[in-house]
Every structure is written in structure tokens, then in C-alpha cells.
C-alpha positions in Angstrom: 20.7 -70.3 -4.5 20.1 -72.8 -7.3 19.5 -76.0 -5.5 20.6 -79.1 -7.4 21.1 -81.6 -4.6 17.6 -83.1 -4.4 19.0 -86.7 -4.4 20.4 -85.9 -0.9 17.4 -84.0 0.4 14.6 -82.1 -1.5 14.5 -78.4 -1.0 12.5 -76.3 -0.8 9.6 -78.1 0.7 6.0 -77.3 -0.2 4.6 -74.7 2.2 2.0 -77.2 3.5 4.8 -79.4 4.8 6.2 -76.7 7.0 2.7 -75.7 8.1 1.9 -79.3 9.1 5.1 -79.6 11.2 4.4 -76.3 12.9 0.8 -77.1 13.6 1.7 -80.4 15.2 4.3 -78.7 17.4 2.0 -75.9 18.4 -1.4 -77.7 18.7 -1.1 -81.4 19.3 2.5 -82.3 19.9 1.8 -85.0 22.5 3.0 -88.6 22.5 0.8 -90.8 20.2 -0.5 -94.0 21.6 0.8 -93.3 25.1 -2.2 -91.5 26.6 -5.9 -91.1 26.2 -6.2 -87.3 26.2 -7.3 -85.4 23.1 -3.8 -84.3 22.1 -2.4 -87.8 22.2 -5.4 -89.1 20.2 -4.9 -86.4 17.6 -1.2 -87.2 17.3 -2.1 -90.9 16.8 -4.6 -89.9 14.1 -1.9 -88.0 12.1 0.2 -91.2 12.1 -2.7 -93.2 10.7 -3.4 -90.4 8.1 0.3 -90.5 7.0 0.1 -94.3 6.6 -3.1 -93.9 4.5 -1.5 -91.3 2.3 1.5 -93.6 1.7 -0.9 -96.5 0.9 -2.6 -94.4 -1.7 0.7 -93.4 -3.3 2.0 -97.0 -3.3 -1.3 -98.7 -4.0 -1.6 -100.6 -0.7 -4.7 -101.6 1.3 -3.3 -102.1 4.8 -1.8 -99.0 6.4 -0.3 -101.1 9.2 2.1 -102.8 6.8 4.0 -99.5 6.7 6.5 -99.1 9.5 7.7 -95.6 10.3 11.5 -95.2 10.8 13.9 -92.3 11.0 15.3 -92.5 7.5 15.9 -95.0 4.7 19.1 -96.3 6.2 17.2 -97.1 9.4 14.6 -99.0 7.3 17.3 -101.0 5.4 19.0 -102.0 8.6 15.7 -103.2 10.0 14.9 -105.2 6.9 18.4 -106.7 6.4 19.2 -107.5 10.1 15.7 -108.6 10.8 15.8 -111.1 7.9 19.2 -112.8 7.8 21.4 -114.8 10.2 25.0 -116.2 10.0 25.2 -118.9 7.3 22.6 -117.2 5.1 23.5 -116.0 1.6 22.5 -112.5 0.4 22.6 -111.2 -3.2 23.1 -107.5 -4.0 24.7 -105.4 -6.7 27.7 -103.3 -7.5 25.6 -100.2 -7.6 24.5 -100.1 -4.0 24.6 -97.3 -1.6 26.6 -97.7 1.7 23.2 -97.9 3.4 23.0 -101.4 1.9 26.6 -102.4 1.6 27.8 -101.5 5.1 25.2 -103.5 7.0 25.9 -106.5 4.7 29.6 -106.2 5.1 29.3 -106.1 8.9 27.1 -109.2 8.8 29.6 -110.9 6.5 32.2 -110.7 9.3 29.7 -112.5 11.5 29.2 -115.4 9.0 26.9 -114.1 6.3 27.7 -115.2 2.8 27.5 -112.2 0.4 27.5 -111.8 -3.4 27.8 -108.5 -5.2 26.5 -109.0 -8.8 28.5 -106.8 -11.2 26.6 -104.2 -13.2 27.8 -102.8 -16.6 30.2 -99.8 -16.7 27.1 -97.7 -17.3 25.6 -99.1 -14.1 23.0 -101.3 -15.8 22.1 -104.7 -14.3 21.2 -107.8 -16.2 18.6 -109.5 -14.0 19.7 -112.9 -15.2 23.0 -112.4 -13.3 20.8 -112.3 -10.2 19.4 -115.7 -11.1 22.9 -117.1 -11.7 24.0 -116.0 -8.3 21.3 -117.8 -6.3 22.4 -120.6 -4.0 20.5 -123.1 -1.9 21.0 -120.9 1.2 20.1 -117.6 -0.4 17.9 -115.9 2.1 17.5 -112.3 0.7 18.0 -110.3 -2.5 18.4 -106.6 -2.1 18.9 -103.9 -4.7 18.4 -100.2 -5.2 15.5 -99.2 -7.4 17.6 -96.5 -9.0 21.3 -95.5 -8.6 22.0 -92.3 -6.6 25.1 -91.8 -8.8 23.9 -92.3 -12.4 20.1 -92.4 -11.9 20.0 -95.7 -13.7 16.8 -97.6 -12.9 17.2 -101.2 -12.0 14.7 -103.8 -13.4 13.0 -104.5 -10.0 10.0 -106.3 -11.6 12.2 -108.8 -13.4 14.4 -109.2 -10.3 11.3 -109.7 -8.1 9.9 -112.3 -10.4 13.2 -114.2 -10.2 13.1 -114.0 -6.4 9.5 -115.3 -6.4 10.4 -118.2 -8.7 12.9 -119.3 -6.0 10.9 -118.4 -2.9 13.4 -115.7 -1.9 12.3 -112.4 -0.3 13.2 -109.3 -2.3 14.1 -106.0 -0.6 14.1 -102.7 -2.6 15.9 -99.6 -1.6 13.6 -96.9 -2.9 15.7 -93.9 -1.7 15.8 -92.3 -5.1 12.4 -93.3 -6.4 9.7 -93.1 -3.7 7.6 -90.2 -4.7 9.4 -89.8 -8.0 8.6 -92.9 -10.0 5.3 -94.8 -10.0 5.5 -97.7 -7.5 2.6 -100.1 -7.3 3.2 -102.5 -4.5 0.0 -104.3 -5.1 1.4 -105.5 -8.4 5.2 -105.5 -8.1 6.9 -108.7 -6.7 8.5 -106.8 -3.9 8.4 -108.1 -0.3 10.1 -105.2 1.5 10.6 -101.6 0.4 12.7 -99.1 2.3 12.1 -95.4 1.6 13.1 -92.0 3.0 10.6 -89.3 3.9 12.9 -86.3 3.1 13.7 -86.9 -0.6 11.1 -87.6 -3.3 8.2 -87.6 -0.7 9.0 -84.0 0.2 8.8 -84.5 3.9 11.2 -83.4 6.7 14.5 -85.1 7.5 14.3 -87.7 10.3 11.4 -89.5 8.6 11.3 -92.8 6.6 9.4 -96.0 6.3 9.5 -99.7 5.5 6.8 -101.6 3.7 6.6 -105.3 4.9 4.6 -107.8 2.9 2.1 -109.8 4.9 4.0 -113.0 4.1 7.2 -111.6 5.6 8.2 -111.9 9.2 11.2 -109.9 10.5 13.0 -110.2 13.7 13.1 -106.9 15.7 16.3 -104.9 16.0 14.9 -102.6 18.7 12.5 -103.3 21.6 10.8 -101.0 24.1 7.7 -99.1 24.8 5.0 -99.0 22.2 2.0 -97.9 24.2 0.4 -101.3 23.6 0.4 -104.4 25.8 2.2 -102.5 28.5 1.5 -105.3 31.0 3.9 -107.6 29.2 7.7 -107.5 29.3 7.7 -109.1 25.8 7.7 -107.0 22.6 4.1 -106.9 21.1 3.7 -109.0 18.0 1.0 -106.7 16.4 1.7 -104.4 13.5 3.0 -101.8 13.3 3.9 -101.6 17.1 6.3 -104.6 16.8 8.8 -102.4 14.9 8.0 -99.0 16.3 9.4 -98.9 19.8 10.0 -95.5 21.3 8.5 -92.2 20.5 8.1 -91.5 16.8 8.9 -88.2 15.1 5.3 -87.1 15.0 5.9 -83.6 13.7 8.1 -85.0 11.0 5.5 -87.6 10.0 2.8 -84.8 9.9 5.0 -83.0 7.5 5.6 -86.2 5.5 1.8 -86.8 5.2 1.5 -83.2 3.8 4.3 -83.9 1.3 2.7 -87.1 0.0 -0.6 -85.3 -0.3 1.0 -82.6 -2.3 2.4 -85.2 -4.7 -1.0 -86.9 -5.0 -2.8 -83.6 -5.6 -0.2 -82.4 -8.2 -0.3 -85.8 -10.0 2.9 -87.8 -9.8 3.1 -88.4 -13.5 3.0 -84.7 -14.3 5.7 -83.9 -11.7 7.9 -86.7 -13.2 7.4 -85.5 -16.8 8.4 -81.9 -15.9 11.5 -83.1 -14.1 12.5 -85.4 -16.9 12.1 -82.6 -19.4 14.5 -80.4 -17.6 17.0 -83.2 -17.2 16.8 -83.9 -21.0 17.4 -80.3 -21.8 20.4 -80.2 -19.4 22.0 -83.3 -20.9 21.4 -82.0 -24.5 23.1 -78.7 -23.6 26.1 -80.5 -21.9 26.6 -82.7 -25.0 27.8 -79.6 -26.9 30.5 -78.6 -24.3 33.8 -80.2 -24.9 35.5 -81.5 -21.8 32.3 -82.3 -20.0 31.7 -86.0 -19.5 28.3 -87.3 -18.3 27.7 -90.8 -16.8 24.4 -92.0 -18.2 22.8 -95.4 -18.9 22.2 -95.4 -22.7 18.8 -96.4 -23.8 17.6 -97.2 -20.2 15.2 -95.4 -17.9 16.7 -93.1 -15.3 15.7 -90.7 -12.6 16.6 -86.9 -12.5 20.2 -87.4 -11.6 23.0 -86.2 -13.9 26.6 -87.0 -12.8 29.3 -85.1 -14.6 33.1 -84.4 -14.6 34.9 -81.5 -16.0 38.0 -82.9 -17.7 40.4 -84.2 -15.0 39.3 -81.6 -12.4 38.6 -83.0 -8.9 34.8 -83.3 -8.6 34.7 -81.9 -5.1 36.7 -78.8 -6.2 34.3 -78.3 -9.1 31.3 -78.7 -6.7 32.9 -76.1 -4.4 33.4 -73.7 -7.3 29.8 -74.0 -8.3 28.7 -73.2 -4.8 31.1 -70.3 -4.1 31.3 -68.6 -7.5 27.8 -69.4 -9.0 25.6 -70.1 -5.9 24.7 -73.5 -7.3 24.3 -76.4 -4.8 25.5 -79.8 -6.1 27.3 -82.7 -4.5 30.8 -83.7 -5.5 32.8 -86.9 -4.5 31.6 -90.4 -4.1 28.1 -89.9 -2.7 28.4 -92.6 -0.1 28.5 -95.1 -2.9 32.1 -96.3 -3.7 30.8 -99.5 -5.3 28.9 -97.6 -8.0 31.9 -95.3 -8.7 34.2 -98.3 -9.0 31.6 -99.8 -11.4 31.5 -96.8 -13.7 35.2 -96.0 -13.4 35.1 -92.8 -11.3 36.4 -94.1 -7.9 39.4 -91.8 -8.0 37.8 -88.6 -9.4 34.2 -89.0 -8.1 31.6 -87.0 -9.9 29.7 -83.8 -9.6 26.0 -84.7 -9.1 23.2 -82.5 -10.3 19.9 -83.9 -9.0 16.7 -82.3 -10.2 13.6 -81.6 -8.1 10.1 -80.5 -8.8 10.8 -76.9 -8.1 13.7 -76.4 -10.4 13.2 -74.2 -13.5 14.4 -73.9 -17.0 16.3 -70.7 -16.2 18.2 -72.5 -13.4 19.2 -75.2 -15.9 20.5 -72.6 -18.2 22.6 -71.0 -15.4 24.0 -74.5 -14.5 25.0 -75.1 -18.1 26.6 -71.7 -18.3 28.6 -72.3 -15.1 29.9 -75.6 -16.3 30.9 -74.1 -19.6 32.9 -71.4 -17.9 34.6 -73.9 -15.5 35.5 -76.1 -18.4 37.3 -73.2 -20.0 39.1 -72.1 -16.9 42.6 -73.2 -16.0 
């Protein structure tokens, strides 16, 4: 199998990730923070270790500003619903994933005011359009860091500076960038950042996190047992317990910690450079095949995502052909992102998305190009 669906979930995982999950299950798979015995203490220690690894990657000093969740969507729901109330105004963009758009659209039915700032047909955002959309009651700005359809990187530093100029919290959806692009939260004007564990961070599914700036206070969307202040019927106010009710996915978080350590040990910049090289070669080869259309932001930074169409062929059918005939895993269709497809003009056809990972090879890229060439020549 040639796996080109890393924007959905990275695969394969580094061996250390699988080993960390297994070791947790076999040796200390108790409930962290709920008991005082050795296994529970060790489980708690692995949670702290994972927070510390993430702090090193994102350049943070306080590990308790990182909240563990079950995926990026869970993090975005906590950030959005914990921040806004009916009558507030939220600004987002026309390139957002449904993980952002759907919570906002539900809240709009309950009285939220919502503005989708239009991006260019290439999926590029002019940050000044964010400034223009600000109202007196704007309570939150939320954007992706990079598109899951085109890979276009949004100018989060410029957006964040605009948000800071107006005293508005800024939430970044880092689903396609955490572990892939350098992210320095000690320097960026970002107040909240949601991220998955199972994509660029190389961890297992069922893991994710939310960074919360010290100046930000979110309402809770889930209350319950935390292992702390058990004598009180009120939710604890201390971090991270306030937002981590219920038993966490300790084996998954152990694997996540191993994934982040792998990235740090390998050097994030080297991993990114290798991925970008393969993507560049892929795009160059496709440019010589008539009938292949790619959807790329010209002259702008992007992640290792290449969306293509083969003539007028249905993107899902092409993706199925790649799987069944060539053993190449891609994703066809709308990628849970109809707003982006409407923006770039592919809402009816969708696209075939090739998303590179750190374990892809040059030979695999050649085979993908060959497969697309043959499909483009078929009836």
C-alpha cells in the first residue's frame, strides 16, 4: 500500500508510538489522578511527560495550559462553545473545515452573529478582510492554520496581530500543521490553538489537545470527576482539571508523547524539508500531464497537500481506482470541507487529495504520477 492520506491520519506510526501504547496497557494502565497506588502515579506521570513534550515542541513554559481532548474537533468545540454566547459575533473564513463551521452554524441558530470572510479562488486569505469584518460585539476570530484541501497556509501572525489590536481572542485550528510546521506559541499572537494527536504529531487516534493562553477563561462544556477536589460538587477551577473531566485516553496520550519525541529527535525542520521536496517533485511531474488539474496557492506557503482532478472524472471514482487498481490510498470528495470547495470551485466534483507524510518515498511519488497518467489516458 502506498499511503497518501496523511492529512486524515498519519500512517504508519513510528515503532516507538506503538510500543508506548502497548507498554501503558500492559504495565501501568490504571486511572491517572484517581488513586495513590504506583500504577496510577505512573499513569499520571505519563500525562505530565506528554504535556512537557508538547511544550517543548510549541515553545511553551507551562504544561498545564495544554488540555487533553479526544481529537481536534473536540478541542474546537470546547474553545468555541466555551468562549461565545448568543449575541456575540464571530469571524471565520471560507476555507474552514466542518469542525469549525458546524459548531458555529449551530450557535448561529441560537443567536450568534457569524461572518465568513471570503478567501480568493486559490484559498488565500487577505488578513485585512478580517479587520474589515470586526464589529463592536466581535468576541472571537477563528481560522485554520492551513487548508485541508489545498494546503494553503493562512497568515496567522497577521490575523493574530489584528485580533490583539482590537482585544479579540484568536483561535487557530492547527489540524494540518501541528507537528508539521514550526509553531512558536511564546511568540505568536494566538490565544487558543486546537490540535489533533493522530496527524502531524504521529500519535494514535482518539487524542488531541487545546492550548489556552493564561489570559483566556473558557466556560466548561463538560463537568464531572477529575480526581481533584472530590469533596466539592462544583467543577474544580484549577488547570488542567477544569477541562479534563472523566478518564483520559492514557494509552493514546502515551503514544502521543512518543510521537512528539520522535519529531523532536528527528528535527522538525528536516522532516518538513523532506516532505516539501517530495511534494515539489510530485507537482512538477503532474504539470507535464495534460488533463490533470491541481489546486495550489501560487507564490504562497503550503503544507504537503496536493488536491487534483483528472479531467471531468468524479473525484471519488478516481480515488477508488487508485485504491483498487494501484493500491494507492488517497481521499476523494469534499474532505468535510464544503466551504473550501465552494471557494476554489470544486463543490460539484470534489478533488482527489494526496497528502504526504514523513515516511513517503520518491519511488512512491513516481508510482502515484504513473497511476494518474494512466487514469488520465483511460476512457
